[in-house]
C-alpha positions as CSV (number, residue, x, y, z in Angstrom):
1,X,-167.4,-117.0,-158.3
2,X,-164.0,-117.5,-159.8
3,X,-162.6,-120.2,-162.0
4,X,-159.1,-121.6,-161.5
5,X,-157.4,-123.8,-164.1
6,X,-153.7,-123.9,-163.0
7,X,-152.7,-126.3,-160.3
8,X,-150.0,-123.8,-159.0
9,X,-152.6,-121.1,-158.6
10,X,-155.1,-123.4,-156.9
11,X,-152.5,-124.5,-154.4
12,X,-151.3,-120.9,-153.8
13,X,-154.9,-119.8,-153.0
14,X,-155.5,-122.8,-150.8
15,X,-152.3,-122.1,-148.8
16,X,-153.5,-118.6,-148.2
17,X,-156.9,-119.7,-147.1
18,X,-155.2,-122.1,-144.6
19,X,-153.1,-119.4,-143.2
20,X,-156.2,-117.3,-142.8
21,X,-157.9,-120.2,-141.0
22,X,-160.8,-120.3,-143.5
23,X,-163.0,-123.4,-143.7
24,X,-162.9,-124.9,-147.2
25,X,-165.5,-127.4,-148.5
26,X,-164.6,-129.3,-151.6
27,X,-167.0,-131.1,-154.0
28,X,-165.1,-133.2,-156.5
29,X,-167.0,-133.8,-159.8
30,X,-166.4,-134.8,-163.4
31,X,-168.8,-132.1,-164.5
32,X,-172.0,-132.3,-166.6
33,X,-173.8,-131.5,-163.4
34,X,-177.3,-132.6,-162.4
35,X,-179.4,-131.9,-159.3
36,X,-177.6,-134.6,-157.4
37,X,-174.3,-132.7,-157.8
38,X,-176.0,-129.4,-156.9
39,X,-177.3,-131.0,-153.6
40,X,-173.7,-131.8,-152.8
41,X,-172.6,-128.2,-153.5
42,X,-175.5,-126.9,-151.3
43,X,-174.4,-129.3,-148.5
44,X,-170.8,-127.9,-148.9
45,X,-172.2,-124.4,-148.6
46,X,-173.9,-125.2,-145.3
47,X,-170.7,-126.8,-144.0
48,X,-168.5,-123.9,-145.0
49,X,-170.8,-121.3,-143.6
50,X,-170.7,-117.6,-144.4
51,X,-167.1,-117.3,-143.5
52,X,-165.9,-120.3,-145.5
53,X,-165.3,-121.1,-149.1
54,X,-166.8,-123.8,-151.4
55,X,-164.7,-125.2,-154.2
56,X,-166.1,-127.4,-156.9
57,X,-163.6,-129.3,-159.0
58,X,-164.6,-130.2,-162.5
59,X,-162.3,-132.7,-164.1
60,X,-162.8,-135.8,-166.2
61,X,-160.0,-137.9,-164.9
62,X,-158.5,-140.2,-167.6
63,X,-156.9,-142.6,-165.2
64,X,-160.1,-143.8,-163.7
65,X,-161.4,-145.0,-167.1
66,X,-160.6,-148.4,-168.5
67,X,-159.4,-148.8,-172.2
68,X,-162.9,-149.7,-173.4
69,X,-164.8,-147.3,-171.3
70,X,-166.4,-143.9,-172.1
71,X,-163.7,-141.4,-171.4
72,X,-163.8,-139.8,-174.8
73,X,-167.6,-139.6,-175.0
74,X,-168.2,-138.6,-171.4
75,X,-170.6,-135.6,-171.5
76,X,-168.9,-132.2,-171.0
77,X,-170.4,-128.7,-170.9
78,X,-168.2,-126.4,-168.8
79,X,-170.1,-123.2,-169.6
80,X,-173.4,-124.8,-168.3
81,X,-171.6,-126.3,-165.3
82,X,-170.1,-122.9,-164.3
83,X,-173.6,-121.3,-164.4
84,X,-175.0,-124.1,-162.2
85,X,-172.1,-123.9,-159.7
86,X,-172.7,-120.1,-159.3
87,X,-176.4,-120.7,-158.7
88,X,-175.7,-123.4,-156.1
89,X,-173.4,-121.2,-154.1
90,X,-169.9,-122.2,-155.1
91,X,-167.1,-119.6,-154.6
92,X,-164.5,-121.2,-156.8
93,X,-164.5,-123.8,-159.6
94,X,-161.2,-125.7,-160.2
95,X,-161.2,-126.9,-163.7
96,X,-157.7,-128.1,-164.7
97,X,-156.6,-129.7,-167.9
98,X,-155.0,-133.1,-168.2
99,X,-151.7,-131.5,-168.7
100,X,-152.0,-129.6,-165.4
101,X,-153.0,-132.8,-163.5
102,X,-150.6,-135.3,-165.1
103,X,-147.1,-134.6,-166.3
104,X,-145.7,-136.1,-169.5
105,X,-148.6,-135.5,-171.8
106,X,-151.6,-135.4,-169.6
107,X,-153.0,-138.9,-170.2
108,X,-151.7,-140.2,-166.9
109,X,-149.7,-142.9,-168.6
110,X,-146.4,-141.3,-167.8
111,X,-147.2,-140.8,-164.1
112,X,-145.4,-143.4,-162.0
113,X,-146.9,-142.5,-158.7
114,X,-150.4,-143.6,-157.6
115,X,-152.5,-144.4,-154.6
116,X,-153.8,-147.9,-154.2
117,X,-156.2,-149.1,-151.5
118,X,-156.4,-152.9,-151.0
119,X,-159.4,-153.6,-148.8
120,X,-162.6,-151.8,-149.5
121,X,-161.9,-151.7,-153.2
122,X,-162.1,-155.5,-153.5
123,X,-165.2,-156.8,-155.3
124,X,-168.0,-154.9,-157.0
125,X,-166.6,-151.9,-159.0
126,X,-163.1,-153.1,-158.1
127,X,-163.6,-156.3,-160.0
128,X,-165.6,-154.9,-162.9
129,X,-163.3,-151.9,-163.4
130,X,-159.8,-153.1,-162.2
131,X,-157.9,-149.8,-162.6
132,X,-160.8,-147.5,-161.7
133,X,-160.2,-147.1,-158.0
134,X,-156.4,-146.5,-158.4
135,X,-157.3,-143.6,-160.7
136,X,-160.0,-142.3,-158.3
137,X,-157.7,-142.5,-155.2
138,X,-154.8,-140.8,-157.0
139,X,-156.8,-137.9,-158.4
140,X,-158.7,-137.3,-155.2
141,X,-155.4,-137.3,-153.3
142,X,-154.1,-134.7,-155.7
143,X,-157.2,-132.6,-155.3
144,X,-156.9,-132.7,-151.5
145,X,-153.3,-131.5,-151.8
146,X,-154.2,-128.8,-154.2
147,X,-157.4,-127.4,-152.5
148,X,-156.5,-128.3,-148.9
149,X,-160.1,-128.7,-147.9
150,X,-161.3,-129.0,-144.3
151,X,-164.3,-131.0,-145.5
152,X,-165.0,-132.9,-148.7
153,X,-168.5,-133.9,-149.8
154,X,-169.2,-137.1,-151.9
155,X,-172.4,-138.8,-153.0
156,X,-173.8,-142.1,-151.6
157,X,-174.5,-143.4,-155.1
158,X,-170.8,-144.2,-155.4
159,X,-170.8,-146.0,-152.1
160,X,-167.6,-148.0,-152.6
161,X,-165.8,-144.9,-153.8
162,X,-166.9,-143.0,-150.7
163,X,-165.6,-145.9,-148.5
164,X,-162.3,-145.8,-150.4
165,X,-162.0,-142.0,-149.8
166,X,-162.7,-142.4,-146.1
167,X,-160.1,-145.1,-145.8
168,X,-157.5,-143.1,-147.7
169,X,-158.1,-140.1,-145.5
170,X,-157.8,-142.2,-142.4
171,X,-154.7,-144.2,-143.5
172,X,-152.8,-141.3,-145.0
173,X,-153.7,-138.7,-142.3
174,X,-155.4,-136.2,-144.5
175,X,-156.6,-133.4,-142.1
176,X,-160.1,-133.2,-143.3
177,X,-163.6,-134.6,-142.8
178,X,-165.4,-136.7,-145.5
179,X,-169.1,-136.3,-145.7
180,X,-171.4,-138.6,-147.7
181,X,-174.7,-137.2,-148.9
182,X,-177.8,-139.2,-149.8
183,X,-178.4,-140.3,-153.4
184,X,-180.7,-138.0,-155.3
185,X,-183.3,-139.8,-157.4
186,X,-185.7,-139.2,-160.3
187,X,-189.4,-139.5,-159.5
188,X,-189.3,-143.2,-160.7
189,X,-186.4,-144.0,-158.4
190,X,-183.5,-143.9,-160.9
191,X,-180.4,-142.6,-159.3
192,X,-179.3,-139.3,-160.9
193,X,-176.2,-139.7,-163.0
194,X,-174.4,-137.8,-165.8
195,X,-174.5,-141.1,-167.7
196,X,-178.3,-141.2,-167.8
197,X,-178.0,-138.9,-170.8
198,X,-176.7,-141.8,-172.8
199,X,-180.0,-143.8,-172.5
200,X,-182.5,-144.0,-175.2
201,X,-186.1,-143.2,-174.3
202,X,-186.9,-146.9,-173.9
203,X,-183.8,-147.6,-171.9
204,X,-184.5,-144.6,-169.7
205,X,-187.9,-146.1,-168.8
206,X,-186.4,-149.5,-168.1
207,X,-183.5,-148.1,-166.0
208,X,-185.8,-147.6,-163.0
209,X,-185.5,-151.4,-162.6
210,X,-182.3,-150.9,-160.5
211,X,-184.3,-149.1,-157.9
212,X,-187.1,-151.6,-158.1
213,X,-184.6,-154.4,-157.6
214,X,-183.4,-152.8,-154.5
215,X,-186.9,-152.4,-153.1
216,X,-187.9,-156.0,-154.0
217,X,-184.8,-157.4,-152.3
218,X,-185.4,-155.3,-149.2
219,X,-188.9,-156.7,-149.0
220,X,-187.6,-160.2,-149.7
221,X,-185.2,-160.3,-146.6
222,X,-187.4,-158.3,-144.2
223,X,-188.9,-161.4,-142.6
224,X,-186.1,-164.0,-142.8
225,X,-182.5,-164.3,-144.0
226,X,-181.9,-165.3,-147.6
227,X,-178.7,-166.6,-149.1
228,X,-176.7,-164.2,-151.2
229,X,-176.5,-166.6,-154.2
230,X,-180.2,-167.1,-154.2
231,X,-180.9,-163.4,-154.1
232,X,-178.4,-162.8,-156.9
233,X,-180.2,-165.3,-159.1
234,X,-183.5,-163.6,-158.3
235,X,-182.2,-160.1,-159.1
236,X,-180.7,-161.3,-162.4
237,X,-184.0,-163.0,-163.4
238,X,-186.0,-159.9,-162.5
239,X,-183.8,-157.4,-164.3
240,X,-183.1,-159.5,-167.4
241,X,-186.6,-160.9,-167.6
242,X,-188.4,-157.6,-167.5
243,X,-186.1,-155.2,-169.3
244,X,-183.3,-155.2,-171.9
245,X,-180.8,-154.6,-169.1
246,X,-177.9,-157.0,-168.5
247,X,-176.8,-157.5,-164.9
248,X,-173.0,-156.9,-164.4
249,X,-173.2,-157.7,-160.7
250,X,-175.4,-157.7,-157.6
251,X,-173.6,-157.9,-154.3
252,X,-174.6,-158.0,-150.7
253,X,-172.2,-156.7,-148.0
254,X,-171.6,-155.2,-144.6
255,X,-172.2,-151.5,-144.8
256,X,-169.1,-150.7,-142.7
257,X,-166.5,-153.1,-143.8
258,X,-167.9,-153.8,-147.3
259,X,-167.1,-157.5,-146.8
260,X,-169.6,-159.8,-148.6
261,X,-172.2,-161.5,-146.5
262,X,-173.4,-165.1,-147.1
263,X,-176.8,-164.7,-145.5
264,X,-178.5,-161.4,-146.3
265,X,-180.5,-159.8,-143.5
266,X,-181.9,-156.3,-142.8
267,X,-179.0,-154.0,-142.1
268,X,-176.9,-155.4,-144.9
269,X,-176.4,-153.4,-148.1
270,X,-176.9,-154.2,-151.7
271,X,-175.1,-152.8,-154.7
272,X,-175.7,-153.5,-158.4
273,X,-174.5,-152.6,-161.8
274,X,-176.6,-153.0,-165.0
275,X,-175.8,-152.5,-168.7
276,X,-178.3,-151.0,-171.0
277,X,-176.6,-151.3,-174.3
278,X,-173.2,-149.7,-173.8
279,X,-174.4,-147.6,-170.8
280,X,-173.5,-149.0,-167.4
281,X,-175.5,-147.8,-164.4
282,X,-174.9,-148.4,-160.7
283,X,-177.0,-148.1,-157.6
284,X,-177.0,-149.3,-154.0
285,X,-179.1,-149.1,-150.8
286,X,-179.6,-150.5,-147.4
287,X,-181.7,-153.6,-146.9
């Protein structure tokens, strides 16, 4: 396995791979890898096959963090991540600096070009984190141009993000396939996340309430439709009445269009975000 840190070198290699007709599978990450990430790398390995290459990007992108979010304290451990990538079957790790990815100092503030999607990013994370998806779309577009993948693998935990990437690929004619792999969970149902490391022991026990809320809501709508406002009220009461968590949002939407639904039936999808102290966790699932 090789590590590349320069954008020019990454693109030079990618252009050579394209000329050679090699399949390239990309797994974009922000590092501090957990078993959920490793399952994406393993999926990429299967997609690339013996002849192809797997590239894992490790980059904590400043432009997808808001001014009061956790960019500076986001967990980082590149040495550990490189070992895990090697074990999972990656061929290359692309780990650029901010200065490589953004001209003018590396913070992204001097960059005047960005990618903005204005449909599937409305609501949910788009409302709670207004600049988040612009940063995500822009950095992923850069990664696609630098790595030139034939396939890119994302996780279902970030459902709205995956929808954004699919829409961007469709609308901007990126010549690649986007695959979305299932969410990996802890034994108690908590979705695996690098941010879980922030949780205290008590908060970690309580955090499984996100998954329990999904299960309770699925059972609630199994027999008859329920209005979205009523379900939101029930979810809020359940989470805040049984844990120290504070509900940021609970939304119900069409799984294809991501448009909100007024009456929630089986086949709709639910997404929620919950604060435990300063730590914000997200989850989603079909109903």
